[in-house]
GUGU-641878 format. One record per atom (N, C-alpha, C): x, y negated, z; residue number from 0; residue in three letters; atom name. Coordinates in steps of 0.02 Angstrom, whole numbers. Each point is the difference from the previous one (the first is absolute). Example, Ala and Ser with C-alpha at 12.3 -4.5 7.8 and 13.67 -1.06 7.14 Angstrom:
// residues 2
R      xx      yy      zz  roke  loza  tifi
R     660     284     390     0   ALA     N
R     -45     -59       0     0   ALA    CA
R      45     -60       0     0   ALA     C
R     -18     -53     -36     1   SER     N
R      42     -59       3     1   SER    CA
R     -39     -55      37     1   SER     C
// end
This chain:
// residues 116
R      xx      yy      zz  roke  loza  tifi
R       8    -743      49     0   MET     N
R      30      56     -36     0   MET    CA
R      -4      62      45     0   MET     C
R     -52      39      -9     1   HIS     N
R     -11      58      42     1   HIS    CA
R      43      60     -20     1   HIS     C
R      39      -6     -52     2   GLU     N
R      44      55     -21     2   GLU    CA
R      51      16      55     2   GLU     C
R      21     -50      39     3   TYR     N
R      48      14      53     3   TYR    CA
R     -31      44      54     3   TYR     C
R     -62     -14      20     4   SER     N
R     -32      42      51     4   SER    CA
R     -15      69     -28     4   SER     C
R     -18       4     -64     5   LEU     N
R     -11      65     -32     5   LEU    CA
R      65      41      -2     5   LEU     C
R      54     -34     -17     6   THR     N
R      65      34      -3     6   THR    CA
R      22      23      69     6   THR     C
R     -11     -40      51     7   GLN     N
R      17      20      68     7   GLN    CA
R     -40      62      20     7   GLN     C
R     -64       1     -16     8   ALA     N
R     -42      58      16     8   ALA    CA
R      22      61     -41     8   ALA     C
R      18     -11     -62     9   LEU     N
R      24      55     -43     9   LEU    CA
R      63      32      30     9   LEU     C
R      48     -41      19    10   ILE     N
R      62      25      28    10   ILE    CA
R     -12      35      67    10   ILE     C
R     -44     -27      41    11   GLU     N
R     -16      33      64    11   GLU    CA
R     -31      69     -13    11   GLU     C
R     -44       5     -49    12   ARG     N
R     -31      64     -17    12   ARG    CA
R      52      50     -25    12   ARG     C
R      44     -23     -45    13   VAL     N
R      52      43     -27    13   VAL    CA
R      46      24      56    13   VAL     C
R      18     -44      45    14   GLU     N
R      44      20      56    14   GLU    CA
R     -34      51      45    14   GLU     C
R     -65      -8      13    15   ARG     N
R     -36      50      41    15   ARG    CA
R       2      68     -34    15   ARG     C
R     -13       1     -65    16   GLU     N
R       1      64     -37    16   GLU    CA
R      70      30       0    16   GLU     C
R      51     -42     -10    17   ALA     N
R      69      24      -2    17   ALA    CA
R      21      28      67    17   ALA     C
R     -16     -35      54    18   ARG     N
R      19      24      67    18   ARG    CA
R     -37      65      17    18   ARG     C
R     -62       6     -20    19   ALA     N
R     -39      61      13    19   ALA    CA
R      31      61     -33    19   ALA     C
R      39     -12     -52    20   ARG     N
R      32      55     -37    20   ARG    CA
R      75       4      14    20   ARG     C
R      24     -39      48    21   GLY     N
R      70       2      18    21   GLY    CA
R      46     -26     -54    21   GLY     C
R     -23     -46     -41    22   ALA     N
R      39     -24     -57    22   ALA    CA
R      60     -41      23    22   ALA     C
R      54       8     -37    23   LEU     N
R      61     -39      12    23   LEU    CA
R      -3     -66     -37    23   LEU     C
R     -34      -1     -57    24   ALA     N
R      -5     -60     -40    24   ALA    CA
R     -60       4     -47    24   ALA     C
R     -21     -57     -24    25   VAL     N
R     -52      -5     -51    25   VAL    CA
R      36     -24     -63    25   VAL     C
R      -9      36     -56    26   HIS     N
R      33     -18     -62    26   HIS    CA
R     -44     -37     -49    26   HIS     C
R     -64      14       0    27   ARG     N
R     -45     -32     -48    27   ARG    CA
R     -71       0      28    27   ARG     C
R     -35     -54     -17    28   ILE     N
R     -71      -7      18    28   ILE    CA
R     -37     -17     -64    28   ILE     C
R     -55      36     -13    29   ARG     N
R     -41     -15     -59    29   ARG    CA
R     -68     -24      23    29   ARG     C
R     -19     -58     -26    30   VAL     N
R     -64     -32      17    30   VAL    CA
R     -39     -13     -64    30   VAL     C
R     -64      16       2    31   ARG     N
R     -45     -12     -56    31   ARG    CA
R     -43     -61      16    31   ARG     C
R      -2     -49     -46    32   ILE     N
R     -35     -62      12    32   ILE    CA
R     -54     -10     -53    32   ILE     C
R     -61      -6      22    33   GLY     N
R     -56     -13     -46    33   GLY    CA
R      -4     -74     -18    33   GLY     C
R     -25     -16     -60    34   PRO     N
R      -4     -70     -21    34   PRO    CA
R     -48     -42      43    34   PRO     C
R     -46      32      35    35   LEU     N
R     -46     -38      43    35   LEU    CA
R      18       8      74    35   LEU     C
R      62      21      15    36   SER     N
R      21       9      70    36   SER    CA
R      14     -65      35    36   SER     C
R      11     -54     -38    37   GLY     N
R      18     -63      29    37   GLY    CA
R      74      -5      17    37   GLY     C
R      40      47     -25    38   VAL     N
R      71       2      14    38   VAL    CA
R      38     -19     -64    38   VAL     C
R      46     -48       8    39   GLU     N
R      44     -20     -55    39   GLU    CA
R      62      44       2    39   GLU     C
R      11      43     -49    40   PRO     N
R      58      46       1    40   PRO    CA
R      67     -36      10    40   PRO     C
R      10     -56     -33    41   GLU     N
R      64     -36       6    41   GLU    CA
R      11     -24      72    41   GLU     C
R     -53     -25      31    42   LEU     N
R       5     -23      69    42   LEU    CA
R      12      58      48    42   LEU     C
R     -30      58     -15    43   LEU     N
R      11      59      42    43   LEU    CA
R      73      22      -3    43   LEU     C
R      29      -2     -60    44   VAL     N
R      71      18      -8    44   VAL    CA
R      44     -49      38    44   VAL     C
R     -14     -64      -5    45   THR     N
R      38     -51      37    45   THR    CA
R      -6      11      75    45   THR     C
R     -60      11      23    46   ALA     N
R     -11      11      72    46   ALA    CA
R      37      63      23    46   ALA     C
R      -2      52     -40    47   TYR     N
R      34      62      17    47   TYR    CA
R      75     -12       9    47   TYR     C
R      29     -40     -43    48   GLY     N
R      71     -16       6    48   GLY    CA
R      17     -36      64    48   GLY     C
R     -46     -39      26    49   HIS     N
R      12     -38      62    49   HIS    CA
R     -15      41      63    49   HIS     C
R     -48      46      -4    50   VAL     N
R     -24      36      59    50   VAL    CA
R      39      64      14    50   VAL     C
R      27      32     -51    51   ARG     N
R      30      66       9    51   ARG    CA
R      67       3      36    51   ARG     C
R      42     -52       1    52   PRO     N
R      64       6      36    52   PRO    CA
R     -11      18      74    52   PRO     C
R      43      46      24    53   GLY     N
R      -5      22      69    53   GLY    CA
R     -51      54      13    53   GLY     C
R     -32      25     -53    54   THR     N
R     -50      53       7    54   THR    CA
R      26      63     -34    54   THR     C
R     -37      55       8    55   LEU     N
R      17      61     -37    55   LEU    CA
R      -5      -9     -76    55   LEU     C
R     -34     -52     -20    56   CYS     N
R     -10     -15     -72    56   CYS    CA
R      53     -48     -27    56   CYS     C
R      52     -14      40    57   ALA     N
R      50     -51     -20    57   ALA    CA
R      29      12     -69    57   ALA     C
R      11      63     -18    58   ASN     N
R      29      16     -66    58   ASN    CA
R     -49      33     -47    58   ASN     C
R     -63       0      19    59   ALA     N
R     -50      34     -41    59   ALA    CA
R     -24     -43     -58    59   ALA     C
R      -4      31     -58    60   GLU     N
R     -26     -34     -59    60   GLU    CA
R     -76      -2       4    60   GLU     C
R     -29     -55     -22    61   LEU     N
R     -72      -8      -2    61   LEU    CA
R     -23       7     -73    61   LEU     C
R     -40      51     -14    62   ASP     N
R     -28      10     -67    62   ASP    CA
R     -73     -20       2    62   ASP     C
R     -20     -42     -46    63   LEU     N
R     -70     -21      -5    63   LEU    CA
R     -31      29     -62    63   LEU     C
R     -60      25       7    64   ALA     N
R     -39      26     -56    64   ALA    CA
R     -67     -36      -3    64   ALA     C
R     -23     -13     -59    65   GLY     N
R     -65     -31      -9    65   GLY    CA
R     -56      51       5    65   GLY     C
R     -58     -24      12    66   ASP     N
R     -59      43       3    66   ASP    CA
R     -53     -29     -47    66   ASP     C
R     -42      42     -27    67   ASP     N
R     -52     -23     -47    67   ASP    CA
R     -64     -17      37    67   ASP     C
R     -37     -47     -29    68   LEU     N
R     -67     -13      25    68   LEU    CA
R     -46      56     -23    68   LEU     C
R     -42      23      45    69   VAL     N
R     -49      52     -17    69   VAL    CA
R     -68     -22      25    69   VAL     C
R     -47      -3     -45    70   TRP     N
R     -70     -16      18    70   TRP    CA
R     -41      62     -16    70   TRP     C
R     -45      18      46    71   ARG     N
R     -43      59      -8    71   ARG    CA
R     -72     -17      15    71   ARG     C
R     -43      37     -34    72   CYS     N
R     -71      -4      16    72   CYS    CA
R     -10      37      65    72   CYS     C
R     -30     -34      48    73   GLU     N
R     -11      32      65    73   GLU    CA
R     -52      56      -4    73   GLU     C
R     -46      -6     -47    74   ALA     N
R     -54      49      -5    74   ALA    CA
R      23      64     -35    74   ALA     C
R      33      -6     -57    75   CYS     N
R      16      60     -38    75   CYS    CA
R      75      15      -2    75   CYS     C
R      42     -44      27    76   GLY     N
R      71      13       5    76   GLY    CA
R      41     -11     -63    76   GLY     C
R     -31     -25     -53    77   VAL     N
R      34     -11     -63    77   VAL    CA
R      49     -58       8    77   VAL     C
R      62      10     -23    78   ALA     N
R      50     -54       0    78   ALA    CA
R     -12     -44     -60    78   ALA     C
R       3     -65      11    79   LEU     N
R     -11     -47     -55    79   LEU    CA
R      63      -9     -41    79   LEU     C
R     -10     -13     -63    80   VAL     N
R      56     -14     -46    80   VAL    CA
R      27     -69      18    80   VAL     C
R      67      -6       7    81   PRO     N
R      29     -65      15    81   PRO    CA
R     -23     -54     -50    81   PRO     C
R     -19     -57      26    82   GLY     N
R     -22     -56     -42    82   GLY    CA
R     -74       0     -16    82   GLY     C
R     -35      53      21    83   SER     N
R     -72       3     -14    83   SER    CA
R     -39     -38      54    83   SER     C
R     -65      -8     -12    84   ASP     N
R     -43     -31      50    84   ASP    CA
R       3      41      64    84   ASP     C
R     -11     -33      57    85   LEU     N
R       4      35      64    85   LEU    CA
R     -67      32      19    85   LEU     C
R     -28      34     -48    86   CYS     N
R     -60      40      14    86   CYS    CA
R       6      64     -42    86   CYS     C
R     -31      52      24    87   CYS     N
R       6      66     -30    87   CYS    CA
R     -36       2     -67    87   CYS     C
R      35      25     -50    88   ALA     N
R     -30       7     -67    88   ALA    CA
R     -53      55       0    88   ALA     C
R       6      49      46    89   ASP     N
R     -47      56       2    89   ASP    CA
R     -65     -18      36    89   ASP     C
R       6     -30      60    90   CYS     N
R     -61     -12      39    90   CYS    CA
R     -14     -74      12    90   CYS     C
R      45     -44     -19    91   GLY     N
R     -13     -72       5    91   GLY    CA
R      11     -31      69    91   GLY     C
R      20      40      48    92   LEU     N
R      10     -27      68    92   LEU    CA
R      68     -34       5    92   LEU     C
R       7     -48      47    93   PRO     N
R      64     -34       9    93   PRO    CA
R      55      48      23    93   PRO     C
R      60     -14     -23    94   ALA     N
R      58      41      20    94   ALA    CA
R      30     -27      64    94   ALA     C
R      38      43      33    95   ARG     N
R      36     -19      61    95   ARG    CA
R      74      10     -12    95   ARG     C
R      40     -42      32    96   LEU     N
R      73       7      -4    96   LEU    CA
R      20      64      35    96   LEU     C
R      37      43     -35    97   ALA     N
R      20      65      28    97   ALA    CA
R      75       8       3    97   ALA     C
R      38     -50     -20    98   GLY     N
R      72       4       3    98   GLY    CA
R      33     -63     -28    98   GLY     C
R      60     -13      24    99   GLY     N
R      37     -58     -24    99   GLY    CA
R       2     -58      48    99   GLY     C
R     -26      11      61   100   ASP     N
R      -1     -54      49   100   ASP    CA
R      42      17      62   100   ASP     C
R      44      49      -6   101   ALA     N
R      37      24      59   101   ALA    CA
R      75     -10      -6   101   ALA     C
R      32       1      57   102   LEU     N
R      72       4       7   102   LEU    CA
R      13      66      34   102   LEU     C
R      34      47     -34   103   VAL     N
R       6      68      24   103   VAL    CA
R      74      19       6   103   VAL     C
R      19      24      60   104   LEU     N
R      66      30       9   104   LEU    CA
R      -5      69     -30   104   LEU     C
R      32      10     -56   105   GLU     N
R      -8      61     -39   105   GLU    CA
R      53      53      15   105   GLU     C
R      62     -22      14   106   ARG     N
R      54      48       8   106   ARG    CA
R      56     -30      42   106   ARG     C
R      30      43      41   107   ILE     N
R      59     -19      39   107   ILE    CA
R      53      53     -12   107   ILE     C
R      59     -20     -22   108   GLU     N
R      56      47      -9   108   GLU    CA
R      46      -8      59   108   GLU     C
R       8      55      38   109   LEU     N
R      38       0      62   109   LEU    CA
R      62      43      -5   109   LEU     C
R      48     -17      41   110   GLU     N
R      58      44      11   110   GLU    CA
R     -10      32      68   110   GLU     C
R      -8      65       0   111   VAL     N
R     -11      36      63   111   VAL    CA
R      60      45      13   111   VAL     C
R      15      14      63   112   PRO     N
R      57      44      14   112   PRO    CA
R     -14      71     -23   112   PRO     C
R      52      33     -21   113   THR     N
R      -7      71     -18   113   THR    CA
R       6      42      63   113   THR     C
R     -44      47       6   114   HIS     N
R       1      45      58   114   HIS    CA
R      31      66     -22   114   HIS     C
R      51      21      35   115   VAL     N
R      35      62     -17   115   VAL    CA
R     -24      56      45   115   VAL     C
// end
């Protein structure tokens, strides 16, 4: 179950970003997960619940968003219609995966001190 190591790396990254900005706390983390990322969203949520205590993310909500699969013709850049053959209708060449295989830290909501 690699979701635990992914969650640990996610929290470490969020903490680095938060400390670089002098944050007092992290309130929310938004992560986008593609269907071909190899990440099980439910397992990521479970791992997050186990890994976050004692970190700046201890009280931070984890928001997960899905991502769409995108296939494109490498030659002409045309995006394929979902469910179609994996070759370009215009030029006949094979398509390449252009999205939907990533785990992306999309947003971090921080509490930063007010400077007067």
